[in-house]
CHARMM-style PDB file with segment names, atoms N, HN, CA, C and O in Angstrom:
ATOM      1  N   MET     1     -28.760 -15.642  -9.136  1.00  0.00      PROA
ATOM      2  CA  MET     1     -27.128 -16.780  -9.195  1.00  0.00      PROA
ATOM      3  C   MET     1     -26.540 -16.711  -9.401  1.00  0.00      PROA
ATOM      4  O   MET     1     -26.224 -17.603 -10.188  1.00  0.00      PROA
ATOM      5  N   LEU     2     -25.643 -15.859  -9.169  1.00  0.00      PROA
ATOM      6  HN  LEU     2     -25.900 -15.135  -8.529  1.00  0.00      PROA
ATOM      7  CA  LEU     2     -24.282 -15.317  -9.720  1.00  0.00      PROA
ATOM      8  C   LEU     2     -23.481 -16.196  -9.245  1.00  0.00      PROA
ATOM      9  O   LEU     2     -24.050 -16.824  -8.352  1.00  0.00      PROA
ATOM     10  N   SER     3     -21.879 -16.716  -9.510  1.00  0.00      PROA
ATOM     11  HN  SER     3     -21.417 -16.206 -10.235  1.00  0.00      PROA
ATOM     12  CA  SER     3     -21.071 -16.959  -9.959  1.00  0.00      PROA
ATOM     13  C   SER     3     -19.719 -16.049  -9.622  1.00  0.00      PROA
ATOM     14  O   SER     3     -19.597 -15.319 -10.605  1.00  0.00      PROA
ATOM     15  N   VAL     4     -18.957 -15.843  -8.953  1.00  0.00      PROA
ATOM     16  HN  VAL     4     -19.056 -16.437  -8.155  1.00  0.00      PROA
ATOM     17  CA  VAL     4     -18.039 -14.854  -8.804  1.00  0.00      PROA
ATOM     18  C   VAL     4     -16.590 -15.723  -8.443  1.00  0.00      PROA
ATOM     19  O   VAL     4     -16.485 -16.923  -8.187  1.00  0.00      PROA
ATOM     20  N   ARG     5     -15.072 -14.235  -8.547  1.00  0.00      PROA
ATOM     21  HN  ARG     5     -15.158 -13.261  -8.754  1.00  0.00      PROA
ATOM     22  CA  ARG     5     -13.916 -15.536  -8.497  1.00  0.00      PROA
ATOM     23  C   ARG     5     -13.948 -14.116  -8.547  1.00  0.00      PROA
ATOM     24  O   ARG     5     -14.617 -13.346  -9.235  1.00  0.00      PROA
ATOM     25  N   LEU     6     -12.697 -13.847  -7.282  1.00  0.00      PROA
ATOM     26  HN  LEU     6     -12.153 -14.473  -6.722  1.00  0.00      PROA
ATOM     27  CA  LEU     6     -12.291 -13.104  -6.959  1.00  0.00      PROA
ATOM     28  C   LEU     6     -11.149 -13.301  -7.029  1.00  0.00      PROA
ATOM     29  O   LEU     6     -11.122 -14.522  -6.873  1.00  0.00      PROA
ATOM     30  N   ILE     7      -9.314 -12.736  -7.256  1.00  0.00      PROA
ATOM     31  HN  ILE     7      -9.336 -11.744  -7.383  1.00  0.00      PROA
ATOM     32  CA  ILE     7      -8.073 -12.493  -7.222  1.00  0.00      PROA
ATOM     33  C   ILE     7      -7.249 -11.850  -6.756  1.00  0.00      PROA
ATOM     34  O   ILE     7      -7.303 -10.672  -7.110  1.00  0.00      PROA
ATOM     35  N   GLY     8      -6.567 -12.067  -6.170  1.00  0.00      PROA
ATOM     36  HN  GLY     8      -6.523 -13.023  -5.882  1.00  0.00      PROA
ATOM     37  CA  GLY     8      -5.804 -10.618  -5.249  1.00  0.00      PROA
ATOM     38  C   GLY     8      -5.117 -11.284  -4.464  1.00  0.00      PROA
ATOM     39  O   GLY     8      -4.949 -12.501  -4.394  1.00  0.00      PROA
ATOM     40  N   LEU     9      -4.547 -10.106  -3.614  1.00  0.00      PROA
ATOM     41  HN  LEU     9      -4.684  -9.117  -3.671  1.00  0.00      PROA
ATOM     42  CA  LEU     9      -4.027 -10.631  -2.519  1.00  0.00      PROA
ATOM     43  C   LEU     9      -4.836 -10.908  -1.243  1.00  0.00      PROA
ATOM     44  O   LEU     9      -5.873 -10.306  -0.964  1.00  0.00      PROA
ATOM     45  N   PRO    10      -4.305 -11.818  -0.532  1.00  0.00      PROA
ATOM     46  CA  PRO    10      -5.649 -12.317   0.578  1.00  0.00      PROA
ATOM     47  C   PRO    10      -6.055 -11.268   1.745  1.00  0.00      PROA
ATOM     48  O   PRO    10      -7.122 -11.588   2.270  1.00  0.00      PROA
ATOM     49  N   ASP    11      -5.532 -10.219   2.225  1.00  0.00      PROA
ATOM     50  HN  ASP    11      -4.665  -9.960   1.799  1.00  0.00      PROA
ATOM     51  CA  ASP    11      -6.665  -9.806   1.972  1.00  0.00      PROA
ATOM     52  C   ASP    11      -7.269  -8.003   1.258  1.00  0.00      PROA
ATOM     53  O   ASP    11      -7.986  -7.059   1.590  1.00  0.00      PROA
ATOM     54  N   ASP    12      -6.648  -8.313   0.469  1.00  0.00      PROA
ATOM     55  HN  ASP    12      -6.065  -9.079   0.200  1.00  0.00      PROA
ATOM     56  CA  ASP    12      -7.147  -7.854  -0.801  1.00  0.00      PROA
ATOM     57  C   ASP    12      -9.297  -8.410  -0.951  1.00  0.00      PROA
ATOM     58  O   ASP    12     -10.428  -7.924  -0.969  1.00  0.00      PROA
ATOM     59  N   VAL    13      -8.431  -9.899  -1.025  1.00  0.00      PROA
ATOM     60  HN  VAL    13      -7.513 -10.293  -1.010  1.00  0.00      PROA
ATOM     61  CA  VAL    13      -9.972 -10.388  -1.370  1.00  0.00      PROA
ATOM     62  C   VAL    13     -10.649 -10.863  -0.569  1.00  0.00      PROA
ATOM     63  O   VAL    13     -11.776 -11.114  -0.996  1.00  0.00      PROA
ATOM     64  N   ALA    14     -10.430 -11.183   0.713  1.00  0.00      PROA
ATOM     65  HN  ALA    14      -9.514 -10.979   1.060  1.00  0.00      PROA
ATOM     66  CA  ALA    14     -10.891 -10.980   2.066  1.00  0.00      PROA
ATOM     67  C   ALA    14     -12.042  -9.188   2.650  1.00  0.00      PROA
ATOM     68  O   ALA    14     -12.957  -8.905   3.424  1.00  0.00      PROA
ATOM     69  N   ALA    15     -11.100  -8.466   1.576  1.00  0.00      PROA
ATOM     70  HN  ALA    15     -10.358  -8.697   0.947  1.00  0.00      PROA
ATOM     71  CA  ALA    15     -12.228  -6.510   1.629  1.00  0.00      PROA
ATOM     72  C   ALA    15     -12.818  -6.897   1.099  1.00  0.00      PROA
ATOM     73  O   ALA    15     -13.965  -6.801   1.537  1.00  0.00      PROA
ATOM     74  N   GLY    16     -12.662  -7.778  -0.468  1.00  0.00      PROA
ATOM     75  HN  GLY    16     -11.731  -7.856  -0.824  1.00  0.00      PROA
ATOM     76  CA  GLY    16     -13.250  -7.892  -1.607  1.00  0.00      PROA
ATOM     77  C   GLY    16     -15.099  -8.444  -1.222  1.00  0.00      PROA
ATOM     78  O   GLY    16     -16.212  -7.925  -1.139  1.00  0.00      PROA
ATOM     79  N   VAL    17     -14.382  -9.957  -1.072  1.00  0.00      PROA
ATOM     80  HN  VAL    17     -13.478 -10.379  -1.139  1.00  0.00      PROA
ATOM     81  CA  VAL    17     -15.879 -10.563  -0.023  1.00  0.00      PROA
ATOM     82  C   VAL    17     -16.813  -9.540   1.006  1.00  0.00      PROA
ATOM     83  O   VAL    17     -18.028  -9.342   1.012  1.00  0.00      PROA
ATOM     84  N   ASP    18     -16.007  -9.127   1.643  1.00  0.00      PROA
ATOM     85  HN  ASP    18     -15.020  -9.288   1.638  1.00  0.00      PROA
ATOM     86  CA  ASP    18     -16.914  -7.910   2.784  1.00  0.00      PROA
ATOM     87  C   ASP    18     -17.943  -7.121   1.754  1.00  0.00      PROA
ATOM     88  O   ASP    18     -19.167  -7.251   1.761  1.00  0.00      PROA
ATOM     89  N   ARG    19     -16.992  -6.074   0.658  1.00  0.00      PROA
ATOM     90  HN  ARG    19     -15.997  -5.968   0.653  1.00  0.00      PROA
ATOM     91  CA  ARG    19     -17.793  -5.216   0.067  1.00  0.00      PROA
ATOM     92  C   ARG    19     -19.133  -6.092  -0.989  1.00  0.00      PROA
ATOM     93  O   ARG    19     -20.333  -6.248  -0.768  1.00  0.00      PROA
ATOM     94  N   LEU    20     -18.286  -6.505  -2.118  1.00  0.00      PROA
ATOM     95  HN  LEU    20     -17.310  -6.377  -2.297  1.00  0.00      PROA
ATOM     96  CA  LEU    20     -20.310  -7.685  -1.883  1.00  0.00      PROA
ATOM     97  C   LEU    20     -20.919  -8.412  -1.057  1.00  0.00      PROA
ATOM     98  O   LEU    20     -21.749  -9.230  -1.453  1.00  0.00      PROA
ATOM     99  N   ARG    21     -20.602  -8.245   0.354  1.00  0.00      PROA
ATOM    100  HN  ARG    21     -19.927  -7.581   0.676  1.00  0.00      PROA
ATOM    101  CA  ARG    21     -21.754  -8.400   1.155  1.00  0.00      PROA
ATOM    102  C   ARG    21     -22.535  -7.135   1.128  1.00  0.00      PROA
ATOM    103  O   ARG    21     -23.630  -7.084   1.687  1.00  0.00      PROA
ATOM    104  N   GLU    22     -22.232  -6.523   0.755  1.00  0.00      PROA
ATOM    105  HN  GLU    22     -21.342  -6.564   0.301  1.00  0.00      PROA
ATOM    106  CA  GLU    22     -22.870  -4.499   0.707  1.00  0.00      PROA
ATOM    107  C   GLU    22     -24.328  -5.138  -0.433  1.00  0.00      PROA
ATOM    108  O   GLU    22     -25.505  -4.918  -0.149  1.00  0.00      PROA
ATOM    109  N   THR    23     -24.138  -5.472  -0.970  1.00  0.00      PROA
ATOM    110  HN  THR    23     -23.182  -5.650  -1.201  1.00  0.00      PROA
ATOM    111  CA  THR    23     -24.933  -5.629  -2.189  1.00  0.00      PROA
ATOM    112  C   THR    23     -25.392  -6.685  -2.619  1.00  0.00      PROA
ATOM    113  O   THR    23     -26.365  -6.666  -3.372  1.00  0.00      PROA
ATOM    114  N   PHE    24     -24.906  -7.632  -2.308  1.00  0.00      PROA
ATOM    115  HN  PHE    24     -24.115  -7.647  -1.695  1.00  0.00      PROA
ATOM    116  CA  PHE    24     -25.908  -9.015  -2.503  1.00  0.00      PROA
ATOM    117  C   PHE    24     -25.605  -9.759  -1.006  1.00  0.00      PROA
ATOM    118  O   PHE    24     -24.902  -9.307  -0.101  1.00  0.00      PROA
ATOM    119  N   GLU    25     -26.583 -11.436  -1.033  1.00  0.00      PROA
ATOM    120  HN  GLU    25     -27.153 -11.803  -1.767  1.00  0.00      PROA
ATOM    121  CA  GLU    25     -26.672 -11.933  -0.279  1.00  0.00      PROA
ATOM    122  C   GLU    25     -25.912 -13.063  -0.809  1.00  0.00      PROA
ATOM    123  O   GLU    25     -26.127 -13.840  -1.739  1.00  0.00      PROA
ATOM    124  N   VAL    26     -24.932 -12.938   0.068  1.00  0.00      PROA
ATOM    125  HN  VAL    26     -24.758 -12.306   0.824  1.00  0.00      PROA
ATOM    126  CA  VAL    26     -23.946 -14.057  -0.134  1.00  0.00      PROA
ATOM    127  C   VAL    26     -24.015 -15.297   0.709  1.00  0.00      PROA
ATOM    128  O   VAL    26     -24.060 -15.475   1.926  1.00  0.00      PROA
ATOM    129  N   ILE    27     -24.010 -16.222  -0.495  1.00  0.00      PROA
ATOM    130  HN  ILE    27     -23.974 -16.077  -1.484  1.00  0.00      PROA
ATOM    131  CA  ILE    27     -24.434 -17.656   0.167  1.00  0.00      PROA
ATOM    132  C   ILE    27     -23.344 -18.502   0.087  1.00  0.00      PROA
ATOM    133  O   ILE    27     -23.674 -19.679   0.230  1.00  0.00      PROA
ATOM    134  N   GLU    28     -21.858 -18.277  -0.138  1.00  0.00      PROA
ATOM    135  HN  GLU    28     -21.589 -17.321  -0.255  1.00  0.00      PROA
ATOM    136  CA  GLU    28     -20.816 -19.490   0.018  1.00  0.00      PROA
ATOM    137  C   GLU    28     -19.778 -18.263  -0.285  1.00  0.00      PROA
ATOM    138  O   GLU    28     -19.914 -17.068  -0.547  1.00  0.00      PROA
ATOM    139  N   VAL    29     -18.549 -19.253  -0.099  1.00  0.00      PROA
ATOM    140  HN  VAL    29     -18.438 -20.224   0.114  1.00  0.00      PROA
ATOM    141  CA  VAL    29     -17.463 -17.857  -0.017  1.00  0.00      PROA
ATOM    142  C   VAL    29     -16.159 -19.659   0.071  1.00  0.00      PROA
ATOM    143  O   VAL    29     -15.796 -20.306   1.053  1.00  0.00      PROA
ATOM    144  N   SER    30     -15.858 -19.846  -1.410  1.00  0.00      PROA
ATOM    145  HN  SER    30     -16.154 -19.320  -2.208  1.00  0.00      PROA
ATOM    146  CA  SER    30     -15.107 -20.849  -1.145  1.00  0.00      PROA
ATOM    147  C   SER    30     -13.291 -20.759  -0.180  1.00  0.00      PROA
ATOM    148  O   SER    30     -12.519 -19.807  -0.064  1.00  0.00      PROA
ATOM    149  N   SER    31     -13.205 -21.993   0.262  1.00  0.00      PROA
ATOM    150  HN  SER    31     -13.832 -22.767   0.167  1.00  0.00      PROA
ATOM    151  CA  SER    31     -11.335 -21.321   0.877  1.00  0.00      PROA
ATOM    152  C   SER    31     -10.818 -20.910   0.367  1.00  0.00      PROA
ATOM    153  O   SER    31     -11.110 -21.192  -0.795  1.00  0.00      PROA
ATOM    154  N   PRO    32      -9.694 -19.978   0.448  1.00  0.00      PROA
ATOM    155  CA  PRO    32      -8.387 -19.438  -0.630  1.00  0.00      PROA
ATOM    156  C   PRO    32      -7.945 -20.227  -1.332  1.00  0.00      PROA
ATOM    157  O   PRO    32      -7.420 -21.236  -0.861  1.00  0.00      PROA
ATOM    158  N   ARG    33      -8.024 -20.003  -2.734  1.00  0.00      PROA
ATOM    159  HN  ARG    33      -8.451 -19.184  -3.117  1.00  0.00      PROA
ATOM    160  CA  ARG    33      -7.474 -20.720  -3.080  1.00  0.00      PROA
ATOM    161  C   ARG    33      -5.574 -20.420  -4.008  1.00  0.00      PROA
ATOM    162  O   ARG    33      -5.520 -19.690  -4.998  1.00  0.00      PROA
ATOM    163  N   ARG    34      -4.584 -20.947  -3.579  1.00  0.00      PROA
ATOM    164  HN  ARG    34      -4.628 -21.540  -2.774  1.00  0.00      PROA
ATOM    165  CA  ARG    34      -3.065 -20.172  -3.713  1.00  0.00      PROA
ATOM    166  C   ARG    34      -3.948 -20.172  -5.690  1.00  0.00      PROA
ATOM    167  O   ARG    34      -4.845 -20.658  -6.378  1.00  0.00      PROA
ATOM    168  N   CYS    35      -2.579 -19.049  -5.676  1.00  0.00      PROA
ATOM    169  HN  CYS    35      -1.850 -18.654  -5.117  1.00  0.00      PROA
ATOM    170  CA  CYS    35      -2.468 -18.787  -7.680  1.00  0.00      PROA
ATOM    171  C   CYS    35      -1.398 -20.183  -8.103  1.00  0.00      PROA
ATOM    172  O   CYS    35      -0.838 -20.993  -7.364  1.00  0.00      PROA
ATOM    173  N   ARG    36      -1.408 -20.061  -9.473  1.00  0.00      PROA
ATOM    174  HN  ARG    36      -1.864 -19.404 -10.073  1.00  0.00      PROA
ATOM    175  CA  ARG    36      -0.007 -21.374  -9.664  1.00  0.00      PROA
ATOM    176  C   ARG    36       0.938 -19.991  -9.610  1.00  0.00      PROA
ATOM    177  O   ARG    36       0.850 -18.764  -9.656  1.00  0.00      PROA
ATOM    178  N   GLY    37       2.205 -21.420  -9.436  1.00  0.00      PROA
ATOM    179  HN  GLY    37       2.276 -22.417  -9.398  1.00  0.00      PROA
ATOM    180  CA  GLY    37       3.053 -20.489  -9.010  1.00  0.00      PROA
ATOM    181  C   GLY    37       4.233 -20.468  -8.332  1.00  0.00      PROA
ATOM    182  O   GLY    37       4.699 -21.386  -7.657  1.00  0.00      PROA
ATOM    183  N   GLU    38       4.765 -19.249  -8.558  1.00  0.00      PROA
ATOM    184  HN  GLU    38       4.386 -18.503  -9.106  1.00  0.00      PROA
ATOM    185  CA  GLU    38       5.294 -18.125  -6.847  1.00  0.00      PROA
ATOM    186  C   GLU    38       4.020 -17.253  -6.839  1.00  0.00      PROA
ATOM    187  O   GLU    38       3.822 -16.582  -5.827  1.00  0.00      PROA
ATOM    188  N   SER    39       3.356 -17.205  -7.602  1.00  0.00      PROA
ATOM    189  HN  SER    39       3.517 -17.751  -8.425  1.00  0.00      PROA
ATOM    190  CA  SER    39       2.706 -15.916  -6.916  1.00  0.00      PROA
ATOM    191  C   SER    39       2.003 -15.893  -5.265  1.00  0.00      PROA
ATOM    192  O   SER    39       1.520 -16.910  -4.767  1.00  0.00      PROA
ATOM    193  N   ALA    40       2.031 -15.109  -4.844  1.00  0.00      PROA
ATOM    194  HN  ALA    40       2.424 -14.283  -5.248  1.00  0.00      PROA
ATOM    195  CA  ALA    40       1.646 -14.199  -3.480  1.00  0.00      PROA
ATOM    196  C   ALA    40      -0.017 -14.024  -3.417  1.00  0.00      PROA
ATOM    197  O   ALA    40      -0.659 -13.793  -2.392  1.00  0.00      PROA
ATOM    198  N   ARG    41      -0.429 -14.153  -4.450  1.00  0.00      PROA
ATOM    199  HN  ARG    41       0.093 -14.341  -5.282  1.00  0.00      PROA
ATOM    200  CA  ARG    41      -2.294 -14.222  -4.158  1.00  0.00      PROA
ATOM    201  C   ARG    41      -2.987 -15.413  -4.344  1.00  0.00      PROA
ATOM    202  O   ARG    41      -2.549 -16.486  -4.759  1.00  0.00      PROA
ATOM    203  N   VAL    42      -4.105 -15.118  -3.997  1.00  0.00      PROA
ATOM    204  HN  VAL    42      -4.461 -14.246  -3.660  1.00  0.00      PROA
ATOM    205  CA  VAL    42      -5.151 -16.274  -3.560  1.00  0.00      PROA
ATOM    206  C   VAL    42      -6.351 -15.960  -4.650  1.00  0.00      PROA
ATOM    207  O   VAL    42      -6.382 -14.877  -5.234  1.00  0.00      PROA
ATOM    208  N   ARG    43      -7.169 -16.813  -4.841  1.00  0.00      PROA
ATOM    209  HN  ARG    43      -7.144 -17.693  -4.366  1.00  0.00      PROA
ATOM    210  CA  ARG    43      -8.400 -16.824  -5.616  1.00  0.00      PROA
ATOM    211  C   ARG    43     -10.095 -17.450  -4.253  1.00  0.00      PROA
ATOM    212  O   ARG    43      -9.812 -18.361  -3.475  1.00  0.00      PROA
ATOM    213  N   VAL    44     -10.799 -17.170  -4.221  1.00  0.00      PROA
ATOM    214  HN  VAL    44     -11.030 -16.430  -4.853  1.00  0.00      PROA
ATOM    215  CA  VAL    44     -12.188 -17.248  -3.811  1.00  0.00      PROA
ATOM    216  C   VAL    44     -13.113 -17.486  -5.238  1.00  0.00      PROA
ATOM    217  O   VAL    44     -13.223 -16.774  -6.236  1.00  0.00      PROA
ATOM    218  N   TYR    45     -13.719 -18.786  -4.889  1.00  0.00      PROA
ATOM    219  HN  TYR    45     -13.630 -19.364  -4.078  1.00  0.00      PROA
ATOM    220  CA  TYR    45     -15.427 -18.323  -5.054  1.00  0.00      PROA
ATOM    221  C   TYR    45     -16.136 -17.922  -4.534  1.00  0.00      PROA
ATOM    222  O   TYR    45     -16.187 -17.962  -3.304  1.00  0.00      PROA
ATOM    223  N   VAL    46     -17.056 -17.314  -5.360  1.00  0.00      PROA
ATOM    224  HN  VAL    46     -17.014 -17.282  -6.358  1.00  0.00      PROA
ATOM    225  CA  VAL    46     -17.974 -16.343  -4.591  1.00  0.00      PROA
ATOM    226  C   VAL    46     -19.376 -16.426  -5.359  1.00  0.00      PROA
ATOM    227  O   VAL    46     -19.725 -15.894  -6.413  1.00  0.00      PROA
ATOM    228  N   MET    47     -20.372 -17.651  -4.085  1.00  0.00      PROA
ATOM    229  HN  MET    47     -20.088 -18.083  -3.229  1.00  0.00      PROA
ATOM    230  CA  MET    47     -21.711 -17.609  -4.306  1.00  0.00      PROA
ATOM    231  C   MET    47     -22.969 -17.135  -4.189  1.00  0.00      PROA
ATOM    232  O   MET    47     -23.790 -17.797  -3.554  1.00  0.00      PROA
ATOM    233  N   ALA    48     -23.460 -15.441  -5.009  1.00  0.00      PROA
ATOM    234  HN  ALA    48     -22.792 -14.903  -5.525  1.00  0.00      PROA
ATOM    235  CA  ALA    48     -24.035 -14.953  -4.190  1.00  0.00      PROA
ATOM    236  C   ALA    48     -25.762 -14.814  -5.756  1.00  0.00      PROA
ATOM    237  O   ALA    48     -26.106 -15.116  -6.899  1.00  0.00      PROA
ATOM    238  N   ARG    49     -26.215 -14.049  -4.328  1.00  0.00      PROA
ATOM    239  HN  ARG    49     -25.936 -13.804  -3.399  1.00  0.00      PROA
ATOM    240  CA  ARG    49     -27.805 -13.713  -5.106  1.00  0.00      PROA
ATOM    241  C   ARG    49     -28.277 -11.966  -4.883  1.00  0.00      PROA
ATOM    242  O   ARG    49     -27.842 -11.453  -3.852  1.00  0.00      PROA
ATOM    243  N   ALA    50     -28.929 -11.290  -5.586  1.00  0.00      PROA
ATOM    244  HN  ALA    50     -29.282 -11.707  -6.424  1.00  0.00      PROA
ATOM    245  CA  ALA    50     -28.716 -10.362  -5.456  1.00  0.00      PROA
ATOM    246  C   ALA    50     -29.339  -9.658  -4.576  1.00  0.00      PROA
ATOM    247  O   ALA    50     -30.466 -10.139  -4.696  1.00  0.00      PROA
ATOM    248  N   LEU    51     -29.450  -8.638  -3.546  1.00  0.00      PROA
ATOM    249  HN  LEU    51     -28.535  -8.247  -3.449  1.00  0.00      PROA
ATOM    250  CA  LEU    51     -30.249  -8.189  -2.541  1.00  0.00      PROA
ATOM    251  C   LEU    51     -31.048  -7.382  -2.734  1.00  0.00      PROA
ATOM    252  O   LEU    51     -30.420  -6.378  -3.071  1.00  0.00      PROA
ATOM    253  N   PRO    52     -32.239  -7.142  -2.734  1.00  0.00      PROA
ATOM    254  CA  PRO    52     -34.002  -6.802  -3.013  1.00  0.00      PROA
ATOM    255  C   PRO    52     -33.797  -5.200  -2.608  1.00  0.00      PROA
ATOM    256  O   PRO    52     -33.378  -5.108  -1.453  1.00  0.00      PROA
ATOM    257  N   PRO    53     -33.977  -3.969  -3.235  1.00  0.00      PROA
ATOM    258  CA  PRO    53     -33.939  -2.229  -2.888  1.00  0.00      PROA
ATOM    259  C   PRO    53     -34.379  -2.539  -1.838  1.00  0.00      PROA
ATOM    260  O   PRO    53     -33.408  -2.251  -1.137  1.00  0.00      PROA
ATOM    261  N   ASP    54     -35.197  -2.958  -1.088  1.00  0.00      PROA
ATOM    262  HN  ASP    54     -35.985  -3.192  -1.657  1.00  0.00      PROA
ATOM    263  CA  ASP    54     -34.608  -2.254   0.456  1.00  0.00      PROA
ATOM    264  C   ASP    54     -34.429  -2.896   1.579  1.00  0.00      PROA
ATOM    265  O   ASP    54     -35.132  -2.716   2.574  1.00  0.00      PROA
ATOM    266  N   ALA    55     -33.400  -3.758   1.506  1.00  0.00      PROA
ATOM    267  HN  ALA    55     -32.829  -3.905   0.698  1.00  0.00      PROA
ATOM    268  CA  ALA    55     -32.856  -4.856   1.961  1.00  0.00      PROA
ATOM    269  C   ALA    55     -31.467  -4.096   1.792  1.00  0.00      PROA
ATOM    270  O   ALA    55     -31.115  -3.902   2.955  1.00  0.00      PROA
ATOM    271  N   ARG    56     -30.050  -3.321   0.564  1.00  0.00      PROA
ATOM    272  HN  ARG    56     -30.336  -3.479  -0.381  1.00  0.00      PROA
ATOM    273  CA  ARG    56     -29.904  -2.823   0.213  1.00  0.00      PROA
ATOM    274  C   ARG    56     -29.784  -1.554   1.269  1.00  0.00      PROA
ATOM    275  O   ARG    56     -28.995  -0.902   1.953  1.00  0.00      PROA
ATOM    276  N   ASP    57     -31.061  -1.691   0.909  1.00  0.00      PROA
ATOM    277  HN  ASP    57     -31.702  -2.221   0.353  1.00  0.00      PROA
ATOM    278  CA  ASP    57     -31.183   0.843   1.783  1.00  0.00      PROA
ATOM    279  C   ASP    57     -31.075  -0.205   3.729  1.00  0.00      PROA
ATOM    280  O   ASP    57     -30.410   0.038   4.736  1.00  0.00      PROA
ATOM    281  N   ALA    58     -31.462  -0.627   3.603  1.00  0.00      PROA
ATOM    282  HN  ALA    58     -32.002  -0.824   2.785  1.00  0.00      PROA
ATOM    283  CA  ALA    58     -31.162  -1.537   5.793  1.00  0.00      PROA
ATOM    284  C   ALA    58     -29.551  -1.299   5.407  1.00  0.00      PROA
ATOM    285  O   ALA    58     -28.876  -0.447   5.985  1.00  0.00      PROA
ATOM    286  N   LEU    59     -29.073  -2.085   4.451  1.00  0.00      PROA
ATOM    287  HN  LEU    59     -29.621  -2.777   3.981  1.00  0.00      PROA
ATOM    288  CA  LEU    59     -28.270  -2.607   4.795  1.00  0.00      PROA
ATOM    289  C   LEU    59     -26.628  -1.005   5.053  1.00  0.00      PROA
ATOM    290  O   LEU    59     -25.647  -0.815   5.772  1.00  0.00      PROA
ATOM    291  N   ALA    60     -27.335  -0.343   3.947  1.00  0.00      PROA
ATOM    292  HN  ALA    60     -28.131  -0.497   3.363  1.00  0.00      PROA
ATOM    293  CA  ALA    60     -26.771   1.223   3.929  1.00  0.00      PROA
ATOM    294  C   ALA    60     -27.050   2.476   5.334  1.00  0.00      PROA
ATOM    295  O   ALA    60     -26.391   3.423   5.762  1.00  0.00      PROA
ATOM    296  N   GLY    61     -28.262   1.904   5.671  1.00  0.00      PROA
ATOM    297  HN  GLY    61     -28.798   1.134   5.323  1.00  0.00      PROA
ATOM    298  CA  GLY    61     -27.853   2.116   6.614  1.00  0.00      PROA
ATOM    299  C   GLY    61     -27.973   2.503   8.468  1.00  0.00      PROA
ATOM    300  O   GLY    61     -28.394   3.212   9.382  1.00  0.00      PROA
ATOM    301  N   LYS    62     -26.957   0.977   7.848  1.00  0.00      PROA
ATOM    302  HN  LYS    62     -26.614   0.401   7.105  1.00  0.00      PROA
ATOM    303  CA  LYS    62     -26.263   0.402   9.166  1.00  0.00      PROA
ATOM    304  C   LYS    62     -24.570   1.390   9.370  1.00  0.00      PROA
ATOM    305  O   LYS    62     -24.032   1.725  10.425  1.00  0.00      PROA
ATOM    306  N   GLN    63     -24.170   1.596   8.146  1.00  0.00      PROA
ATOM    307  HN  GLN    63     -24.607   1.323   7.289  1.00  0.00      PROA
ATOM    308  CA  GLN    63     -23.485   1.946   8.380  1.00  0.00      PROA
ATOM    309  C   GLN    63     -22.929   3.675   8.799  1.00  0.00      PROA
ATOM    310  OT1 GLN    63     -21.764   3.884   9.137  1.00  0.00      PROA
TER     311      GLN     63
END
């Protein structure tokens, strides 16, 4: 099991989560939390586990 923190602009973080779903079984994604101060950036925490190779191949075939 992996814990991943993504930090960036909201659209970039959402795109990052989508990319993680291509290689990992994403189990949970937290709600976006604003970074400190006046920053426009947010952070999310992702719980994921690696997909077996055959599942990755199946996902790659769908694209």
